[in-house]
C-alpha positions in Angstrom: 15.9 30.2 -13.8 14.2 26.7 -13.7 12.5 26.9 -10.3 9.0 25.6 -10.5 5.9 27.4 -9.3 5.2 26.6 -5.7 1.8 25.0 -6.6 3.7 22.2 -8.4 5.4 21.3 -5.1 2.2 20.3 -3.4 1.8 16.9 -4.9 5.4 15.9 -4.4 5.3 17.1 -0.7 2.2 14.8 -0.1 3.8 11.9 -1.8 7.1 12.2 0.1 5.2 12.4 3.4 3.2 9.4 2.4 6.3 7.4 1.6 7.9 8.2 5.0 4.9 7.1 7.0 3.1 10.4 7.2 5.7 12.9 8.5 9.2 14.2 7.9 11.7 16.8 9.1 11.5 19.8 6.8 15.3 19.9 6.4 15.2 16.5 4.9 12.1 17.3 2.8 13.9 20.1 1.1 16.4 17.6 -0.4 13.9 14.9 -1.0 11.8 17.1 -3.3 14.7 18.0 -5.6 14.5 14.8 -7.8 11.0 15.6 -8.8 12.4 18.5 -10.8 15.3 17.3 -12.8 15.7 20.6 -14.6 17.0 22.2 -11.3 20.6 23.2 -11.3 22.9 23.9 -8.4 22.6 27.6 -9.3 18.8 27.4 -9.0 19.0 25.6 -5.6 21.3 28.2 -4.2 19.5 31.3 -5.6 18.4 33.8 -3.0 15.6 36.3 -2.6 16.2 40.0 -2.2 16.2 39.6 1.6 18.7 36.8 1.5 16.4 33.8 1.8 16.9 30.6 -0.2 14.3 30.7 -3.1 13.9 26.9 -3.2 13.1 26.8 0.5 10.7 29.7 0.2 8.8 27.9 -2.6 8.5 24.7 -0.5 7.3 26.7 2.5 4.6 28.5 0.3 3.4 25.2 -0.9 3.3 23.9 2.6 1.2 26.9 3.7 -1.4 26.2 1.1 -1.6 22.6 2.2 -2.1 23.7 5.8 -4.9 26.1 4.7 -6.7 23.2 2.9 -6.3 21.0 6.0 -4.0 18.5 4.3 -0.9 19.2 6.3 0.2 20.1 9.9 3.5 21.7 10.9 5.1 21.4 14.3 8.6 22.3 15.4 10.2 21.7 12.0 8.2 18.5 11.2 5.6 18.3 8.5 2.7 15.8 9.0 -0.1 14.5 6.8 -3.6 15.0 8.0 -6.2 12.3 7.1 -7.4 14.6 4.3 -3.8 15.0 3.0 -3.3 11.2 3.2 -6.4 10.6 1.1 -5.3 13.1 -1.5 -1.8 11.6 -1.6 -3.3 8.1 -2.1 -5.6 9.3 -4.8 -2.8 11.0 -6.7 -0.2 8.3 -6.2 -0.8 6.5 -9.5 -0.7 9.7 -11.5 2.9 10.5 -10.8 5.2 9.5 -13.7 7.8 7.5 -11.8 9.5 5.0 -14.0 8.2 1.5 -13.4 9.5 -1.9 -14.4 6.1 -3.1 -15.5 2.9 -1.2 -15.0 0.7 -4.0 -16.3 2.2 -6.7 -14.1 1.2 -7.2 -10.5 4.1 -8.5 -8.3 3.8 -10.3 -5.0 5.4 -8.2 -2.4 8.5 -9.8 -0.8 9.0 -9.6 2.9 12.1 -8.2 4.5 13.1 -11.8 5.6 12.5 -13.3 2.1 14.8 -10.7 0.5 17.5 -11.4 3.2 17.2 -15.1 2.5 17.7 -14.5 -1.3 20.8 -12.4 -0.6 22.2 -15.2 1.6 21.6 -17.8 -1.1 23.2 -15.6 -3.8 26.3 -15.0 -1.7 26.7 -18.7 -0.9 26.2 -19.6 -4.6 29.1 -17.2 -5.4 31.4 -18.8 -2.9 30.9 -16.3 -0.1 30.2 -16.8 3.5 26.8 -15.1 3.9 24.8 -14.4 7.0 21.7 -12.3 7.8 21.2 -10.2 10.9 25.0 -10.0 11.4 25.7 -7.4 14.1 23.9 -4.3 12.9 23.5 -5.3 9.3 20.7 -7.0 7.4 23.0 -9.2 5.3 26.8 -9.5 5.0 29.1 -11.4 2.8 32.7 -12.4 3.7 35.3 -14.3 1.7 35.2 -17.1 4.4 33.6 -17.6 7.8 36.8 -16.7 9.6 37.7 -13.7 7.4 37.7 -10.6 9.6 36.5 -8.3 6.8 33.0 -7.9 5.5 33.4 -7.7 1.7 29.8 -6.8 1.1 27.1 -5.2 3.3 23.4 -5.1 2.3 20.6 -3.1 3.8 17.0 -3.9 2.8 14.7 -0.9 2.7 11.1 -2.1 3.1 9.8 0.8 5.2 11.1 3.4 7.6 13.7 6.2 7.2 16.3 5.6 4.5 18.9 7.6 6.5 19.3 4.7 9.0 20.1 2.3 6.2 22.6 4.7 4.7 24.2 5.3 8.0 24.8 1.6 8.5 26.3 1.3 5.0 28.5 4.3 5.5 29.8 2.8 8.8 30.7 -0.5 7.1 32.5 1.4 4.3 34.3 3.7 6.7 35.5 0.9 9.0 36.2 -2.0 6.5 35.8 -0.6 3.0 32.9 -3.0 2.5 30.9 -2.8 -0.7 27.6 -1.0 0.3 24.4 -2.2 -1.4 21.0 -0.8 -0.8 18.0 -3.1 -1.8 14.7 -1.4 -2.4 11.8 -3.8 -1.7 9.4 -2.1 -4.2 10.8 -2.5 -7.7 8.7 0.4 -9.0 10.6 2.7 -6.7 14.1 1.5 -7.5 14.8 4.1 -10.2 13.1 6.7 -8.0 15.4 5.7 -5.2 18.5 6.1 -7.4 17.5 9.7 -8.2 16.4 10.4 -4.6 19.7 9.3 -3.1 21.8 11.7 -5.1 21.3 14.6 -2.8 22.1 12.4 0.2 25.1 10.9 -1.4 26.4 14.3 -2.4 25.9 15.6 1.2 25.9 13.7 4.5 26.8 10.4 2.8 29.1 11.7 0.1 31.9 9.3 1.1 29.8 6.4 -0.3 28.2 8.3 -3.2 30.3 6.6 -5.9 30.5 3.2 -4.4 26.9 2.5 -3.3 24.8 0.2 -5.5 21.0 0.5 -5.4 19.1 -2.6 -6.5 15.4 -3.4 -6.8 13.9 -6.6 -5.5 13.2 -7.9 -9.0 16.9 -7.6 -9.8 17.6 -9.7 -6.8 15.0 -12.2 -7.8 16.4 -12.5 -11.3 19.9 -13.1 -10.0 18.6 -15.6 -7.4 16.8 -17.6 -10.1 19.7 -17.5 -12.6 22.2 -18.7 -10.0 19.8 -21.4 -8.8 19.7 -22.8 -12.3 23.5 -23.2 -12.5 24.1 -23.9 -8.8 25.6 -27.4 -9.5 28.0 -26.0 -12.1 29.1 -23.2 -9.8 29.9 -25.6 -7.0 32.2 -27.5 -9.4 34.2 -24.5 -10.5 34.3 -22.3 -7.4 
């Protein structure tokens, strides 16, 4: 069985709470911790103790109990919350985690939510689409023309907050119009992490969009925006 020792869950718990603003529902945290341990199998995740409890959840709870004892975590009605001590530890350990990064030596300027939206609008227009930001409930949409009733592409830009909200919007667009759902992660260093992290969601509550959702990092958007800008005149002639 490939289940880790509960002590190895402490760091990931703190990191996930830090990434979600300091607190999270334990039911979501169970799933969010899975990508930290790629060796886990479905059999591992469904294994039970002798009294019928889920072993994975038991390990998470044990790790949480130790964090509470150390004053790094508080638990209240199914929600886990970082204390100031826990936040300090999470910040200190953040750079030690081996998440894949596009370039560890390069410092990138952080793009704002609006800047990313503007780039997506520019890209869509360069490709001959009607593009608009803040369209109804969506961050950015593309249509084949301004009067076209169908949204061909729907983008949600995740800068901060809960990712479930972005996925719910993308799912709604796909369910109602079969729009292409695209999630843009503002921090390029987290793009690969997000792709792994989303798998439990896309296999579960959002399984309908699991095979059709594209996850892009902001640097990928920037590269596409720059490349299309360089051939904008040529595109206008042939589109």
